[in-house]
DOSEVEX-847544 format. One record per atom (N, C-alpha, C, O, CB): residue in three letters; y, z negated, x negated. Coordinates in steps of 0.05 Angstrom, whole numbers, plus 5000, padded with zeros to 4 digits. Atoms other than C-alpha are relative to their C-alpha. Last residue first. Glycine has a CB too. Layout:
DOSEVEX-847544
ALAYZX
...
This chain:
DOSEVEX-847544
UNK499750124973
UNK759140132630
UNK498649735000
UNK498649605021
UNK498750195021
UNK498550255003
UNK760140542567
UNK500549885027
UNK502549955040
UNK502650044984
UNK497149974996
UNK754741052579
UNK501349744994
UNK499949534992
UNK500750115029
UNK499249805020
UNK747341112560
UNK502950095004
UNK503750314998
UNK498250245001
UNK497449904991
UNK744940482595
UNK501150184978
UNK501550094956
UNK502049775008
UNK498649805016
UNK737640282587
UNK502550095014
UNK502550165037
UNK498150244994
UNK497550115010
UNK735439632620
UNK501750214986
UNK503950144977
UNK499449764982
UNK498250034978
UNK730139982662
UNK502749884992
UNK504649885007
UNK498749825021
UNK498349774998
UNK726840212598
UNK502149975022
UNK504350095021
UNK498450255006
UNK497650065015
UNK724039512589
UNK502050235001
UNK504450194996
UNK499349954971
UNK497850054982
UNK719339702645
UNK502549924985
UNK504749904997
UNK499249795020
UNK498949754990
UNK714640012593
UNK502549965018
UNK504450115017
UNK497950155016
UNK498849855023
UNK713639352557
UNK501350265009
UNK503550325001
UNK497850064979
UNK497450125008
UNK712738962621
UNK501350154977
UNK503850174977
UNK499649714993
UNK497949954981
UNK707439472644
UNK502749864993
UNK504750004994
UNK499149905027
UNK498450255000
UNK703039482582
UNK502550045018
UNK504550165010
UNK500949924971
UNK500450175023
UNK698540072601
UNK501649745003
UNK501749635025
UNK500850144974
UNK502850045007
UNK701140592649
UNK499849824975
UNK501549844957
UNK498550274995
UNK500350145026
UNK708040592681
UNK497049944997
UNK495749825013
UNK501649734999
UNK502750095003
UNK709741092736
UNK499749884972
UNK500550004952
UNK498050255003
UNK501349965026
UNK716941172756
UNK497149915001
UNK496449745018
UNK501549874977
UNK500549715005
UNK720441282823
UNK498450054974
UNK497750284969
UNK502750144998
UNK501649894978
UNK720040562849
UNK499450304996
UNK497550405008
UNK501549975027
UNK502750105003
UNK722440312781
UNK498250125022
UNK495850185017
UNK499949705002
UNK501349855022
UNK728540752785
UNK497149914998
UNK495450084994
UNK501549964974
UNK500449734990
UNK730540452853
UNK498550174979
UNK496750324986
UNK502650145007
UNK502150014980
UNK729539752826
UNK499350275012
UNK497050345016
UNK500849815023
UNK502650025013
UNK733539902764
UNK497749995020
UNK495650115015
UNK499949764982
UNK500750275010
UNK739240112809
UNK497450014985
UNK495850194989
UNK499949805024
UNK501950134982
UNK741540832815
UNK499449734988
UNK499849684964
UNK497450175004
UNK499749864974
UNK747541202785
UNK498049905021
UNK498449945045
UNK499650294996
UNK499650204979
UNK747740682729
UNK500650135027
UNK502050025044
UNK502349824992
UNK497250004995
UNK748541252677
UNK500749805023
UNK502949825034
UNK501050275007
UNK498550035025
UNK741741202644
UNK503049975005
UNK504449874987
UNK499550234982
UNK500550265012
UNK738341092711
UNK501749954976
UNK502949734974
UNK497049984993
UNK498750194982
UNK741641702743
UNK499649714989
UNK501449554991
UNK499050035028
UNK497149995005
UNK739942142683
UNK501549795018
UNK503549685010
UNK501250285005
UNK499350075027
UNK732641932685
UNK503049994996
UNK504149794987
UNK498850194980
UNK500150295002
UNK731541942760
UNK501149914973
UNK502549724971
UNK497249895004
UNK497850104983
UNK733742672762
UNK500149704999
UNK502349584996
UNK499550095029
UNK497449975014
UNK729342842702
UNK502349905017
UNK504349805006
UNK500550304993
UNK498949724999
UNK722942572732
UNK502950004989
UNK504149794985
UNK500050105029
UNK498049984979
UNK719441932709
UNK501350285000
UNK501150424980
UNK502349784997
UNK499549724990
UNK713341772668
UNK502049985023
UNK501749835042
UNK497450135009
UNK498349994977
UNK712641142625
UNK500650295008
UNK501350454991
UNK502749854994
UNK499049734995
UNK706841042578
UNK501650005026
UNK500649915047
UNK497550205002
UNK498949954973
UNK705240372547
UNK501050285002
UNK502050404983
UNK502349805006
UNK500650244985
UNK701240132487
UNK500950035029
UNK499849905047
UNK501449764987
UNK497950194995
UNK701240842461
UNK499149755014
UNK497049755028
UNK502250135017
UNK501250244990
UNK695241192431
UNK502249795005
UNK502349584992
UNK497949894980
UNK502649964987
UNK696741922417
UNK498849755012
UNK497049775029
UNK498150124980
UNK502050145016
UNK704241812406
UNK497350025014
UNK497150005038
UNK500849704996
UNK501650224990
UNK707942332446
UNK498249884980
UNK496650034967
UNK498550085025
UNK502849974997
UNK713542792424
UNK498649755008
UNK499949545011
UNK498850104973
UNK500649814979
UNK720442652397
UNK497050065000
UNK495750064979
UNK501750274997
UNK501249755008
UNK721142022357
UNK500050195024
UNK500050095047
UNK497249964988
UNK500549804979
UNK725241392363
UNK499150264988
UNK500150354968
UNK502650045016
UNK499149745008
UNK724740792316
UNK499250205022
UNK497150185034
UNK498750084973
UNK501149794983
UNK724440062338
UNK501150274990
UNK503650294987
UNK500649965030
UNK498049854985
UNK725439522286
UNK498650215017
UNK496250275013
UNK502150134981
UNK498450174982
UNK721138962258
UNK502450145013
UNK504250015023
UNK501049764984
UNK498450185017
UNK718539392200
UNK502049845017
UNK504349825010
UNK501450154978
UNK500549985029
UNK716239942248
UNK501849814986
UNK504349824989
UNK500350294990
UNK499250235015
UNK715539912324
UNK499250024970
UNK496950064964
UNK498849745012
UNK502150135016
UNK715140592356
UNK501149774983
UNK503249804971
UNK498650204982
UNK498750225013
UNK719140902413
UNK497849854985
UNK495949754998
UNK501649825020
UNK501550245006
UNK716241572432
UNK501749804985
UNK503149874966
UNK497550084982
UNK498950165022
UNK719742142467
UNK498249764996
UNK497049655015
UNK502949915006
UNK501550245007
UNK717142692512
UNK501349874976
UNK502150004957
UNK497050074995
UNK501350005027
UNK720843252548
UNK498649744996
UNK498149595015
UNK502150044978
UNK501150255010
UNK725043422608
UNK498850034973
UNK499350214958
UNK498049905019
UNK498250095021
UNK729744002625
UNK498949754986
UNK500249634969
UNK502849945010
UNK499549785019
UNK724644382667
UNK501749924977
UNK501650054956
UNK501350235014
UNK497949814991
UNK722243752701
UNK500550204978
UNK499850164955
UNK502549855008
UNK501049754988
UNK718443132679
UNK502350175009
UNK504550075014
UNK498049945023
UNK498149924979
UNK721042602631
UNK499150275011
UNK499050474996
UNK502950014989
UNK500349724992
UNK715342272592
UNK502050055023
UNK502049925043
UNK497150065010
UNK498349954977
UNK716941632554
UNK499850305006
UNK500650474990
UNK502949914996
UNK499549714996
UNK711641392505
UNK501650025026
UNK500949905047
UNK497450165001
UNK499549964972
UNK711740672480
UNK500750295003
UNK502650394990
UNK502349815011
UNK498649754991
UNK708540532413
UNK500450005030
UNK498649925045
UNK498550254990
UNK499849984971
UNK706539882378
UNK501650245008
UNK503850284997
UNK501149745012
UNK501849794991
UNK705240032304
UNK500050035031
UNK498950225041
UNK497249954991
UNK499649735013
UNK708239392279
UNK497950195010
UNK495550135013
UNK499949974970
UNK501249975027
UNK707238812328
UNK500550294990
UNK500850475006
UNK497049945001
UNK502749894998
UNK712038732386
UNK499050034971
UNK500550044952
UNK500050285015
UNK501750035023
UNK718738392398
UNK497250125006
UNK496250115029
UNK499749704993
UNK502850004992
UNK723738652448
UNK498249994976
UNK498250174960
UNK499450255018
UNK500950284998
UNK730838452429
UNK497149975009
UNK496249755014
UNK501849855018
UNK499450145025
UNK732839152403
UNK499049715001
UNK498449604979
UNK502950004995
UNK502350165007
UNK729339502461
UNK500449814976
UNK498649704965
UNK497550174995
UNK500950144976
UNK735639792492
UNK497849804994
UNK497749585006
UNK499050215020
UNK498150224995
UNK738439942423
UNK499149855025
UNK499449605026
UNK502850115003
UNK500350225020
UNK732240342405
UNK501849775005
UNK501049545001
UNK500550124972
UNK502450164998
UNK732440702473
UNK499749794978
UNK499049564984
UNK497650184999
UNK499450284995
UNK739640922473
UNK497649824999
UNK497849575000
UNK501449975026
UNK499450135026
UNK737841582439
UNK500949715004
UNK501349564984
UNK502350154986
UNK502450155009
UNK734641762506
UNK500549874973
UNK499049694964
UNK497750194997
UNK500350254986
UNK741541942534
UNK497649834989
UNK497849594987
UNK499550055030
UNK497950185009
UNK742542472481
UNK499749735013
UNK499849524999
UNK502850115005
UNK500750075028
UNK735942802495
UNK502049814989
UNK501349624975
UNK499850264983
UNK502250194999
UNK737442782570
UNK499249914972
UNK498749674968
UNK497650125014
UNK499050254988
UNK744243112559
UNK497849795000
UNK498249564992
UNK501050055029
UNK498550155020
UNK741443632511
UNK501149735011
UNK501349544996
UNK502350174989
UNK501850115020
UNK736243812564
UNK501449864978
UNK500649644969
UNK498350234988
UNK501050274993
UNK741343872620
UNK498249884978
UNK498249644974
UNK498550015026
UNK497950194998
UNK745544462596
UNK498949715002
UNK500049534991
UNK501750065024
UNK498149965022
UNK740444962570
UNK502249795000
UNK503349724979
UNK501250285000
UNK500850135025
UNK735244672617
UNK502050024977
UNK502349834961
UNK497450114991
UNK501449805017
UNK739044862680
UNK499449884973
UNK501149744962
UNK501650264998
UNK502750095009
UNK740644232719
UNK498550214984
UNK496250174977
UNK498449935024
UNK500549855025
UNK748144302731
UNK497449904988
UNK497349724972
UNK502349964980
UNK499750155025
UNK748344052803
UNK499350184976
UNK497950384979
UNK498349755001
UNK502550055016
UNK749244532861
UNK500649854974
UNK502749904961
UNK498750274994
UNK500649775018
UNK755744432901
UNK497549944984
UNK496849714979
UNK502450054981
UNK502349844991
UNK756143952960
UNK499450254984
UNK498250444995
UNK500450075028
UNK499049784984
UNK763243682949
UNK497750195008
UNK498250405020
UNK502050164984
UNK498250094979
UNK761142982926
UNK500850245018
UNK501250205042
UNK502549884988
UNK501550144979
UNK755043222887
UNK501849935023
UNK501049955046
UNK498749754988
UNK501749804986
UNK759243732849
UNK498449865022
UNK498249975044
UNK498050134980
UNK498349834983
UNK764543212831
UNK498350195017
UNK498750225041
UNK502050164983
UNK498950174978
UNK759442702807
UNK501750175019
UNK501650135043
UNK501649774988
UNK502150044980
UNK755743242768
UNK501049835023
UNK500549905047
UNK497649854987
UNK500249764984
UNK762243432735
UNK497849985021
UNK498150085043
UNK499650254982
UNK497950014980
UNK762942712715
UNK500250265016
UNK501150265039
UNK502749944987
UNK500550204980
UNK756242722681
UNK502150005022
UNK501550005046
UNK499849724988
UNK502149914982
UNK757243372644
UNK499649815024
UNK499449895047
UNK497350044985
UNK498949784985
UNK763843162614
UNK498050105020
UNK498850175043
UNK500950224981
UNK498050114982
UNK760842492594
UNK501250225017
UNK501650195041
UNK502249854984
UNK501350134977
UNK754442812567
UNK502149885019
UNK501649885044
UNK498249774990
UNK501249804982
UNK758543302525
UNK498749865024
UNK499049955047
UNK497950174985
UNK497849884985
UNK762742742495
UNK498950205020
UNK499950225043
UNK502050134981
UNK499250204981
UNK756242382475
UNK502350105018
UNK502450065042
UNK500949744986
UNK502050004978
UNK753843032444
UNK500649795021
UNK500249845045
UNK497249944988
UNK499549764984
UNK760343082405
UNK498050015023
UNK498750085046
UNK499850254983
UNK497550054984
UNK759642352382
UNK500650245017
UNK501450215040
UNK502349944981
UNK500750194980
UNK752442492360
UNK502449945018
UNK502249925042
UNK498949744988
UNK501749874980
UNK754143132323
UNK499349815023
UNK499149905046
UNK497450104987
UNK498649834980
UNK760042802290
UNK498250115021
UNK498950125045
UNK501550224986
UNK499249745010
UNK755942262256
UNK501250175022
UNK500850115046
UNK497550154987
UNK501749774991
UNK756041552281
UNK500850254985
UNK503050264972
UNK500350045030
UNK499149745011
UNK758640902251
UNK498150215010
UNK495650175008
UNK500149994968
UNK497350075009
UNK758240222287
UNK501250244986
UNK503750274985
UNK499849764980
UNK498949905025
UNK752440492327
UNK502749874994
UNK504449845012
UNK500350315001
UNK499950215020
UNK748840072379
UNK501250094974
UNK501049944955
UNK497349914996
UNK502449985016
UNK746940672422
UNK499949794978
UNK498049794962
UNK499850284987
UNK502350064982
UNK752040482475
UNK497350044986
UNK495349964996
UNK500250185024
UNK500550294997
UNK757240442419
UNK497649945017
UNK496249745012
UNK502449865011
UNK501450014974
UNK756941172399
UNK499149715005
UNK496949644997
UNK497650205001
UNK502950055000
UNK762041142343
UNK498849995028
UNK500349945047
UNK499449734985
UNK500850214982
UNK768841492352
UNK497049954996
UNK495450144997
UNK500650075030
UNK497650154994
UNK772041902297
UNK499449765017
UNK500549545014
UNK502150185013
UNK498649954976
UNK765242122272
UNK502549835003
UNK502749614992
UNK498249975025
UNK499650234982
UNK762642112202
UNK501950065023
UNK503850215020
UNK501249764984
UNK498050185010
UNK760842802175
UNK500449765019
UNK499849795042
UNK502750144995
UNK501350205016
UNK754343162192
UNK502049814986
UNK501249654969
UNK498350134979
UNK501750184985
UNK756943572250
UNK498849774984
UNK497949574996
UNK497750155012
UNK502549995014
UNK762743852210
UNK498149805014
UNK498749565014
UNK500449924969
UNK500950245014
UNK768143912262
UNK497450044986
UNK495550174997
UNK499849775020
UNK499050005028
UNK771444582279
UNK498849774984
UNK499049764959
UNK503049994999
UNK501549805015
UNK767344692343
UNK500850014970
UNK499450114954
UNK500450285012
UNK502650115007
UNK770044042370
UNK498450194984
UNK496750114967
UNK498549935026
UNK499850205020
UNK777144322366
UNK497349894992
UNK496749864968
UNK501749775010
UNK499249885026
UNK775744972402
UNK500149794978
UNK499149844956
UNK502750135003
UNK502349855010
UNK772044622458
UNK500650124973
UNK498950114955
UNK499250225020
UNK502050195008
UNK777644112467
UNK497650154988
UNK496650074967
UNK499149835024
UNK499150125025
UNK782944652468
UNK497949804989
UNK497449794965
UNK502749865004
UNK500549825023
UNK778845042519
UNK501049894973
UNK499749944953
UNK501450265005
UNK502849955003
UNK778744422565
UNK499450204977
UNK497850134960
UNK498850115025
UNK501250195019
UNK785944222553
UNK497050054995
UNK496150004973
UNK500449725011
UNK498949995027
UNK789044842583
UNK498649824980
UNK498049904958
UNK503049935001
UNK500749735010
UNK784744942645
UNK501350064973
UNK500650254960
UNK500850215020
UNK502850005009
UNK785144192655
UNK499250274988
UNK497750284969
UNK498149925023
UNK499950145025
UNK792744262660
UNK497249994988
UNK496850034964
UNK501149715003
UNK498649845021
UNK792244802712
UNK500049864973
UNK499749994953
UNK502950075010
UNK501749785008
UNK787044422752
UNK501350174978
UNK499950244958
UNK499350185024
UNK502250125015
UNK791343792753
UNK498150224990
UNK497250214967
UNK498549805018
UNK499150045027
UNK797344212774
UNK497849874982
UNK497649944958
UNK502549815000
UNK499449745013
UNK793744482834
UNK500849964971
UNK499850094953
UNK502250155016
UNK502549875008
UNK790843802852
UNK500450264985
UNK499150324966
UNK498250045024
UNK501349844979
UNK797843502852
UNK497450114990
UNK497050154966
UNK501950235010
UNK500549735009
UNK799742952802
UNK498550155023
UNK496550055033
UNK498350014974
UNK497549854997
UNK802942302827
UNK499750294991
UNK501750444991
UNK502149874984
UNK499649974971
UNK796041992838
UNK502650155006
UNK503050265028
UNK500149735014
UNK500649724991
UNK795042142765
UNK500250045030
UNK500150265039
UNK497350074990
UNK497749835005
UNK798541482747
UNK499650285010
UNK501550415019
UNK500650014969
UNK497850094983
UNK793041082780
UNK502550184997
UNK503750265016
UNK500749714994
UNK500649904973
UNK787641492746
UNK502149915020
UNK502850075038
UNK497349895009
UNK499649714998
UNK790941382679
UNK499550105028
UNK501250255039
UNK498150154980
UNK497249945003
UNK791540632685
UNK500650295004
UNK502550375018
UNK501049914973
UNK498650064975
UNK784540562712
UNK502950064999
UNK504150155019
UNK499549705007
UNK500749814980
UNK781540922652
UNK501549965026
UNK502550145039
UNK497049995006
UNK498749755006
UNK785340502603
UNK499450215021
UNK501250355030
UNK499150104972
UNK497250044994
UNK783039862637
UNK501650264994
UNK503350345010
UNK501249774983
UNK499750004970
UNK775840092639
UNK502949985007
UNK503950115026
UNK498349775012
UNK500049724991
UNK776340262565
UNK500350025030
UNK501750205040
UNK497450134991
UNK497549875010
UNK778539552548
UNK500150295010
UNK502250385019
UNK500049994969
UNK497850094983
UNK773039262592
UNK502650134992
UNK504350205009
UNK500349694998
UNK500249884973
UNK767839692558
UNK502349925018
UNK503450085032
UNK497349925013
UNK499149725002
UNK770339482489
UNK499850145027
UNK501650295034
UNK498250154980
UNK497149995004
UNK769938752507
UNK501050284999
UNK503050355011
UNK500749844975
UNK498750064974
UNK762938862535
UNK503050004998
UNK504350105016
UNK498949735010
UNK500149764984
UNK760839202470
UNK501349965027
UNK502650135038
UNK497150115003
UNK502649934990
UNK763038582433
UNK500250275015
UNK502450375020
UNK498949785019
UNK502150125017
UNK768638272393
UNK497250085009
UNK495349994997
UNK500349705000
UNK502449874992
UNK774638662419
UNK497849914981
UNK497750004958
UNK500350325000
UNK502149945020
UNK780638202415
UNK497650155012
UNK496850095035
UNK499149754986
UNK501750245005
UNK786038262469
UNK497850084980
UNK497250314978
UNK498849895027
UNK498350244995
UNK791838742483
UNK498449744998
UNK499649525001
UNK501250025028
UNK500750154976
UNK788039312450
UNK501849755003
UNK502949654984
UNK497049914999
UNK501550255006
UNK791639732399
UNK499349865026
UNK500949875045
UNK501749824981
UNK498650234990
UNK793340442422
UNK498549744994
UNK496149734999
UNK500550035030
UNK501450114977
UNK790040952377
UNK501449755009
UNK502149584992
UNK497049954994
UNK501450265004
UNK795041262330
UNK498849905026
UNK500049915047
UNK502049794989
UNK498550214987
UNK796541992346
UNK498549744996
UNK496149725002
UNK500450075030
UNK499450235016
UNK792842412294
UNK501849795012
UNK502949624998
UNK501350094975
UNK497250015007
UNK793243082329
UNK500949754984
UNK503149734975
UNK501750025025
UNK499049755012
UNK785843262331
UNK502849964989
UNK503450064967
UNK500150225022
UNK501749895021
UNK782942562339
UNK501150254987
UNK501450264963
UNK497250075012
UNK500750195021
UNK788042152376
UNK498550134977
UNK499150074954
UNK498349785012
UNK497750145011
UNK791542682417
UNK499349824977
UNK500549834955
UNK501349835022
UNK498149825014
UNK785943172427
UNK502349854987
UNK503049924965
UNK501050215020
UNK501349885024
UNK780842642443
UNK501850184985
UNK502050154960
UNK497550165009
UNK500450205021
UNK785542252488
UNK498750114975
UNK499750064953
UNK498249775011
UNK497450055012
UNK787742872526
UNK499749794978
UNK500949824957
UNK502049905021
UNK499349785017
UNK780543072538
UNK502649964986
UNK502950024962
UNK500150265017
UNK501750005023
UNK778442392563
UNK500650234981
UNK500450204957
UNK497050015009
UNK499350235018
UNK784542342608
UNK498250014975
UNK499349984953
UNK499649745015
UNK497649925015
UNK783243032638
UNK500849784980
UNK501549854957
UNK502450065019
UNK500949805020
UNK776242822656
UNK502450104984
UNK502150144959
UNK498750245015
UNK501350145022
UNK779142202688
UNK499050194979
UNK499350144955
UNK497749835010
UNK497950125016
UNK783842622730
UNK498949854976
UNK500049864954
UNK501849815017
UNK498849785015
UNK777943032754
UNK502249904982
UNK502549994960
UNK501150215020
UNK501949935021
UNK774442382773
UNK501150234983
UNK500850234959
UNK497350075012
UNK499950215020
UNK780642142811
UNK498150074977
UNK498850034953
UNK499249735012
UNK497549975016
UNK781242802848
UNK500149794978
UNK501049864955
UNK502449985018
UNK500349765017
UNK773942762869
UNK502550044983
UNK502250104959
UNK499550255018
UNK500449764985
UNK775242052894
UNK499550234981
UNK499550204956
UNK502450065019
UNK498749745007
UNK774441422854
UNK499250225019
UNK496950255027
UNK499350074971
UNK498749884976
UNK772540762889
UNK501350274994
UNK503050365010
UNK502049815011
UNK498350154981
UNK766840862872
UNK501849804986
UNK500849664968
UNK498249865021
UNK498350185016
UNK764341302815
UNK501949845018
UNK504449845014
UNK501750164979
UNK501750225009
UNK758841592859
UNK501549804982
UNK500649584978
UNK497650114984
UNK502049935020
UNK764242002891
UNK498349764994
UNK498849545003
UNK501450124975
UNK500950215018
UNK768641952953
UNK497850104981
UNK496450294988
UNK498949765016
UNK502750104994
UNK771842582982
UNK499249784980
UNK499949794956
UNK498050234999
UNK500050284992
UNK779342632975
UNK497349895006
UNK497049665015
UNK501849975025
UNK498850175020
UNK779543272935
UNK500049715007
UNK500149544989
UNK502950104996
UNK501850055022
UNK774543592982
UNK501249814979
UNK499849644968
UNK499250264987
UNK501850224993
UNK779043513042
UNK498249924977
UNK497649694972
UNK498450075025
UNK498550255000
UNK784443943010
UNK498349765007
UNK498749544996
UNK502350025020
UNK498150004978
UNK779044462996
UNK501749744998
UNK501049564983
UNK498550025027
UNK499650244985
UNK775644512928
UNK502150045022
UNK504250155017
UNK500849764982
UNK501149964973
UNK773745212906
UNK500449755017
UNK499749765041
UNK497050054997
UNK498449794987
UNK778345192845
UNK499050055029
UNK500550155045
UNK500050254985
UNK497450114992
UNK775144532825
UNK501750205015
UNK503150135033
UNK501549904975
UNK500350184978
UNK768044822826
UNK502749885009
UNK503149845033
UNK498049774992
UNK501049874976
UNK769645432785
UNK499849815024
UNK500749885046
UNK497250124995
UNK497849864988
UNK773945052736
UNK499150145026
UNK500550155045
UNK501150214980
UNK498150204988
UNK768344562722
UNK502250155015
UNK502950085037
UNK501149814980
UNK501350104976
UNK763345122710
UNK501749805015
UNK501949805039
UNK497349874993
UNK499949794980
UNK768045462662
UNK498749915026
UNK499849975047
UNK498650254989
UNK497349994990
UNK768844802624
UNK500250215022
UNK501550165043
UNK502050064977
UNK499750234984
UNK761344712616
UNK502850005013
UNK503149935037
UNK499649744984
UNK501449954975
UNK760745422591
UNK500349775019
UNK500649805043
UNK497050044994
UNK498749794984
UNK766245312540
UNK498650065026
UNK499950095047
UNK500150264984
UNK497650094986
UNK763244632519
UNK501450235016
UNK502350185038
UNK502049884981
UNK500550014971
UNK756244892503
UNK502649935015
UNK502649975040
UNK497949815006
UNK499849734989
UNK757845112431
UNK499650015030
UNK500150225042
UNK497950184987
UNK497249905001
UNK759444402411
UNK500250275013
UNK502250335026
UNK501050014971
UNK499049934974
UNK752644152435
UNK502750135000
UNK503750215021
UNK500049755017
UNK497649855004
UNK748344072373
UNK501050115026
UNK499750285038
UNK499650234979
UNK499649844975
UNK743343512380
UNK502650144998
UNK504750014997
UNK499849815026
UNK497449984988
UNK741143232312
UNK500050185025
UNK498450365028
UNK502150114980
UNK498249835015
UNK733743112302
UNK502750015013
UNK503049935036
UNK498950294997
UNK498049874985
UNK728942572325
UNK501950154982
UNK502550074960
UNK501649805018
UNK497550154997
UNK723342422278
UNK502050165017
UNK502050415016
UNK501149944972
UNK498349975023
UNK716842782293
UNK502649855004
UNK503349785027
UNK500650314995
UNK497650165001
UNK710942672339
UNK501650084975
UNK500450154955
UNK499549705000
């Protein structure tokens, strides 16, 4: 076991963008209207949302445009999620007036700009946006960039699945996503009490998988990579189940049916509450 380390993903954005362009350029008129896992959004709606996230990042972070103030107080993660949901819905509605061809052309401009900008950021400096789903009030750039990578990857998965294209599961792309998602574990277990030294091991099988240990120390949970030799609970699940669970792509009941929990079962099943997106 060792302490978790930063996840550097900035150099992966050009490849992720190229993959998105390939799949969008192959979309037929029918494909653009196909439903996705982000119901009620279609493929076109999800592509428009990807454009929205890129435009926001470039405008607010790179160009210094003031972030729009919320129309109501934000006092919790749920308040923040509701605010973001409203912003997302506004953009997707407006994008109904944008043709698929133009949407692809604009994305092919903003995607490389986003990759170029993120590569300029010092990974160890404070981030513009904290990773709220991990419980952070302040994050470092590497974590915020990794979170951005997971969002771009996730929505491309939704598009690919809807149009019948292969998912992006190669380890070079998927392993950083899973590693980033697992950083939500300490926040997920924040209200779970256990004696010091209690360890929970999470094994994700598959070529992009790995092992993580959540250990109780000084009344908090700390995350490590690798397996504790004597955990109180051991959870094993495959990589497909993991990303879908973390992004609410399957229900906790579905995920539970696909996982194996050894040892303290209630302790291990706490993972079912993990959400690694703002949702």
